[in-house]
N, C-alpha and C positions, 0 to 999 in steps of 0.2 A: 193433581200429582200426589201419588201415595207416598207416605213416609214409612220407611222400613224400620222396624225395631230389632236391633241385634241382641241376641241372647248369648251369654257365655256361661261356662261352668261356674258353679258357686265358688265363692272364695272360701278356702279351707280354714277351719278354726285354728288360729295360731296357738291358742291355749292347748287344744287337743294335740297338736303337733309337738309342742314343747313338752307336755306330759309324756308323750310317746318316746321322745328322745331321752328323757330322764329315765324312763323305764328300760329303754334299751341299754343305757350305760349301767344301770343297776344289774341288768341281766348279764352283761359281760363280766362285771365284777363278781357276780355269783358263780359264773362258769369258772373263772380263774381261781376262786377260793374253795371250790368244791371239787377239785380234781380227785380222781380215784386212784388207788394204788393197784398196780398190776404186777403179779409175780413174774420175775424174769425167768428165762429158760434155765433148767437144771436147778431149780430152787431148792429142792430137797437135798440134793447132793452138796450144794453149796453150804447149806445150813449144817449138814452133818460134818463137813470138813471144818467149818468154823468152830463148832462145838468140840471137835476132837483137838483142834489147836488150843482152844481155851483150857481144856483138861490138861494138856501137856504143859502149858504155862504154869498151871497150879501145882503140878507134880514137881517141877523144877524149882519153884519159888523158895521153899524153905531152905534148901541147900545153897541156892544162890545167895540169899540174904545173909548167910553165915559169913560170907567172905567180903561183905560190904563195910565201908567206913561209916562212922556216925552221921556225916553230912551227906550221905548218899542220895537222899530224897531231893537234893538240889538238882541233881542230874536226872533223876527218875521220879517225877511226881506221882506216877502210878504205883510206885513201889513194887514193880514187877520182878526186880532182880536181873532183868535182861539187858540193862544198860551197864556197860563196863566203865572202867576208869579212864581218866584223861591220859595217863601214861604209865606203862608198866614195862618190864624187860621184854615182854613178848608182843608189844605193840608194833605193828608193821609200818603204819603211816598215819597221816592225819585223817580225821573223819568228821562228819557233820553231826553235831548233837541233835538238832531238830529232825534230821532224817532218821536217826536212830530212835528218837522218841516217837515219831510218826509210825514207825514199823511195829510198835508194840500194840498190835491190833489183830485179834484172831480172824477178823473178816477178810484179811488179805488171803486167807486160805480159799475163800470163795472166789476172789479175783483169779487165783491160780487155777481153780476148777474151770472158770470161764475160758481162760487162755488154753488150757489143755483140751477142752472140748472143741474149741475153735481149730486146734491143730489136728483134730479128727483121730486122736489115739483111741484105741479100744482096750477093753479089759484084757489083761495079760500081756500087753505090748511091752517091749523092752525099751527103756529110755535112758540116755546118758545124762548125768547130773554133775554140775560143778558148783560147789559152794565154798564159802570161807567162814571164818569166825566173826566177820564184821557185822553181820545181820542175823544173830541167832534166832530172833523172833520170826523172821521171814523164812529161815531154814525150817523151823517147826511148821509154819504154815504150808510150805511146800510139801513136807513129809505128810501132813494131814491130807492134802489134796491127792497126793500119789496113792496113799492108803485108801482113801475113799473111792477112787476110780480103779483100784486094784491093778495098778501098773507095777512093773518090775524095774526098779531103778538100779543103775550101776553108778555108784557115788564116789567121786574123788574130791577130797576137801583140801583146803589150805589151813594149816593148824593155827597160824597166827591171826591177828585181827587188827583192824584199824582202831583209832581212838573211839572209846565208848562202845566197842563191840565186846565179844567174849574174850577179853584180854587178861583175865585173872589167871596167873600161872597154874593154879590148882583147879580151875574150873573153866577150861577152854571148851570150844565147841565139841571137840572129840569126847570130852567127859560128859557133856550134856546129852549127846546122842546115845552114848552107852547107857546112861541112866534111864533114858526113855525106852530103850530096847529092853533093859532089865525089868522095867516096870510093866512091860507088856503093851505099851501104847503103840509102838511101831515094831515091825519085824525086820527092819533093814537099817543099815548105817554105812559109814564110809568103808570102802575096801582099801583104798590108798589115800595118803595125804602127803602133800608137800609141806615144807616149812612156810611157804607163802612169802609175801613181801616182795622186795626187789628181786627180779629174775627168778622168782618162785623158789628161792633158796635162802631167804632171810638175809640177803646181802645188806650190810649196814646195821644189822642187829648185833648186839653185844654177844660175846662168847657165852655169858650167863644165859641170855635169852635163847640162844640156839640150843643150849643144853636142856633148858626147861621145855622147849618144844619137842625135842627128841624124847625126853622122858614121858611126855604126854602121849606120844605115839606108842611107846613101849607099854605103858600101863593100860592103854586101851586096846592093845593088840591090833594096831593098824599098821599096814605096811608103808614104808617110806618111799615116796616118789622123790628121787634125788637127782635132779637134772644137772648137767654140766654147764649149760648156758640156756638162754631164752628159747632158741629154736629147739633144743633138746627137750625142754619141758613140754612144748607142744607135741612133739613126736611121741614122747613117752605117754602122755595122756591119751592120745589117740590109740596107741598100741594097747594100753591097758583096757580101754573101753572095748576094743575089738576082742581081746582075749577073754574078758569077763562075760561078754555077750554069748559065748559058746556057740558061735555060728548063727545065732538068731539075729535078724535084722534090727538095727537100732532105728526106731521110728521117729525119735525126737531128741534134740539136745536142749537141756535146760540150764540156764546160768542164773545164779543169785549173786549180785555184787559186781564190783568193778575190777576184777583181777586182770592184770596186764596181759598175761599169756592167753587169757580167755578172749578178751576183747581186742587185743593188739595195743599199739601205742596210743598216744593221745588222739590221733586221727581216727583210729578204730572206735574209741570211746565216743567220738562225735557222730560217727556214721551209724553205729548200731544203737538204735534207740530202744526204749522198753517195749515189751509186747511180743507178738508173733512176727518172726522174720522168715520169709520163704525164699527170697532171692538176694543175690549179691547186687549192690548198686553198680551199674555199668560205667558211670561217668567218673568214678573215683578209683584210683589205684590204692587198694587197701593193703596194709602190711599183714604179714602172716599172723594168724591167731587160731585158736581152737574153733571159734565161731565160723571164721572164714573156711576152715577145712571142712566142717560139717555142711555148710552151704554149698561148697564145691561138690560134695557127695550127693547133693539134692536132698539132704536131710533138713527139715525145718528146725528152727531155733526159737525158743522162748527166752527172752532176756528180761530179767527183773532188776532194773536199775532205775535211777531217778525216782526214788520212792515218793517224794512229796508230790511230784507230778502225777504219779499213779494214784495217789490218794485223792487228789482233786478230781481226776477223771472219773473215779468210781464213788464219789461222794463220801469219802472217809475223812475223819477229822485230822487236822494237822496238830502234831504234838499234844495229844489229849491229856487231860489232867487225871483221868481215870480210864482204866481199860474198857473199851467199848464192849457191849454185849453182842454175842453172835446174832446175826440177822439184821444189822444196821448198815445202811448205805444203798446207793443206787445199784450196786451189783446184785441186790436181792429184789428190789422193787423199782418200777418206773412209774412216774406220775403221768396220768393221761386224763384228758377231758372226759367228763361224764357224757356219753353220747345221748342219753335220754334228756339230760338237762339242756344241752345246747340245741337239740332239735325242738324241745319245748319252747325255749326262748325265741328261736327263729320263727316258729309257727305263730307265737303270740304277737311278735312284731309284724309279721306278714298280715295277719288278720287285722291288727290295729291300723296299719297303713291303708289297707283296703277299705276299712270302715270310715276312716277320716277322709280319704280322697274320693271314694266312690259313693259311699252311703251318707256322707255329710255328718258323721258323728261330731258332736260338739257345737253344731250350729243351731240357730233358732229356726224353727220350721218356716216362719214367714219370709226369712231371707233367702231361702233356697231357690225360689222361683221368680224373684224380682229381676227386672231387666237390669243390665249393667249400669245404665244411667241413674237408676234409682238407688241401687245398692251402694253406690259410691258416696251418697249423701250422708 
């Protein structure tokens, strides 16, 4: 009777497999740590807009700092001059200091370029704009984006500002934008302005405060939007936008800040998030507002609110200690895996596995062809 000898594949070298696993882990770590930066779309225009905003910050800074108190840097560690006071006669309502501090970043101009491009506006298009004095730095960034893309804005402002906004009576947002136009940075500014605040007519503000706001409109030669009530404010804004467009189609509506007539009541502020909005939500009955009216006209809207959330989304710092330089943030670059590196690591591991399992790398030559009964001894 013949005895059969059963052969089996050689036992793979545990040492070789262990070393291959270690090299695989090191390869993955190398891939993770050696990501490459890739320029985001519209990089050059974004950088141009951010540099223009930075220049505007610098032009306003000397005059702004003249009106600040000695302890001002407690509010504004960047010493930009663009953070206002806690309370003045022209302060409309409460405001978030961290949000105002986060807004002092010229790279928000690049974020605005990205949203404008997403809205598919073209050079020469007419756009309607609503801004207030609450976020002067963001207003500047928007102006820089509009100028960079050569759009034609129709601007209606609110003269007052919330806490830590442009709320110095002698240096309101209307004063800032006039200085920027006079210096040649921008060629446009507000055509109309309301007093802002409650009901868009500074209800609740002192008589002194209202007088200071009216004087600001007069010295800057801005027409007063003087609504009778909430609904009238919405109607007047839409009417002035249409009149000033001179028959040209308004391709986009842009809002900076949380004005009640713009967003609606508290429900409107919850429904209309930041970014590009193209449709009205169907499941919610939204109160009247300027945004709602434009969406009903099928005009898209860009809404710049929830500033800290926007900063996180685009990789911008929260309440920076110094003003960031143009070109920083995910809005300019995205990190991607190096394709050459991860293909090289994959091929290396593939060859290594083939060598260990098929060619017997790491084993003694004598062990390769021994019967299973002998190899186990």
